N, C-alpha and C positions, 0 to 999 in steps of 0.2 A: 506495499500500498506506498509505504513511502518509501520506496529503491529500494532498502538495505535488507540483504535475510533475514528471515527472521529465520532464528534457533530457535531450533524444536527437540524437546526432550519427549521423548513416546514411553514411559512405563507399560509392558504388558511382556507378558511367561507367554504366548501363541505367535511364535514362528509367521504364521500365517497372517493374524491378525494382523500384524508392522509392516510386513508383506500387502496386503493390499490397501492400509491409512497409506504411508508410502507409498504407492502408485498411485490414488485419490492424490494424493496432496501433487505430483506431478502433471498429474491432471488435469486439475487447476490450472496449474503453469505458474503457483506464489514463487517466489523467492525464499527460496527454506536451504536449510543445514538443519538434515533429520539428523536425532541421538536414539540410541536403541537399550536399551535395559534390561531386565527378565524379573527384576525380581524390589519389589521393593526397601530395601538394605543396599542393592545397586544404587537405585534411586537417590538416594539420600548420601553416597558415596559420592557422583557425579551433581551433588546442590551443590559442597560444601566443599566439593573438590579435594577430596580424599584415596588413598587409596594408587589402585588402577587411574580414578578420576584427578590425580591434581593438577592435569594441564587445563579438564572439562573443561566448555566454556558456559558461560553464564546464560540460560535456556528464556527468551520472550515469549514463553507459551510450553506450560509442562500438559503431554495430553499422557491424562492417568486412567489408570486397570482399576478395577474397585478389587478382581478375584484376583492376588498376585501369589506368595507362594512368600518363605520371609516373615517381610514385614505387608499388611497390607494396605490395600490404598488406602481405608480411613484412615490407618495406624502412620503414614504417610503424606498425610493431608492434614495429620491432626500435627506430625511437627513439621511441615513447612508455617503454620496457620502458627506454631510458637516460637517461631526464632524470624527474628528483627530483621535478619540478612534476607531471608526466604518470604514473607509475607505479603509481598506485594507483586510476586510473580502471579500471572493469570493459568490457574487451572481449571483446564478441559479434561471433565470427569466421564472416562467411555466408555460404556458394562455392558454388558447384556439384557439386564436389569433394567424394570421401570420403577420398579419394588421402591430403591435406593434412593431414589430425588431425592429424593430431605437432604444428603448429606452433603450439600455443599451452603446449607443451613447457618452460620452464624460466622462464615466464611469474610475474613479485614474484610470489607468497601465490594465487596460483590464481585471476587478477582474468582471467584468458581463460578465454571454452567456445568451444566447435566448434559448429557447428548448419550441417546438410547444407539448403542453398536445395531446396525443397518443389514441384510448379508445381499441386495443389494449398491453393485457398482454406484449405480448414481446419485442413489439415496447416499452412500458416503461421500462423495462428492462434496456434496452439497454440504453436508455436519462440517467437514474438513474446510470448508469457506466461511463458513457461520462461525468456525474455531477463529480464520484468524482473522475475520473483524473485531470479534470480544475481542484472541490479545491486543492487539493494531490500540483497541478503542479502550483496552487497559492501560497497555502500556505509557500514552503521552508519548510526554518526550523523554520518557524514559530510557536510560542506554542500558 
């Protein structure tokens, strides 16, 4: 939207879902650099630049599945909310269940949106476009 590449951290344990999401991002033409991790602990390592992720870039958007190994998406979201260095990063919860749509309640300054995964690729592309708009609207002039 503003010419800069959007750094997206995808936190998803299903490689097929990561591939589909990456293809949907490419289909939209969004200038993005996508990084993916498979569990909640690796997501937090990436965000705080710890261990193998010491040189990780700061994401402009986190796409977070709720059903993750090691640490759940809810636990990751809670740690992001509790960390002043992270709680301003927009989070797009992308999961298969409508039942947990309240997961974003209480997130600081509404920097969390809930999206339900779709098996339809065209719908996924539309979801990705809405995620991008959400990310840029929440980031404003932040770096």
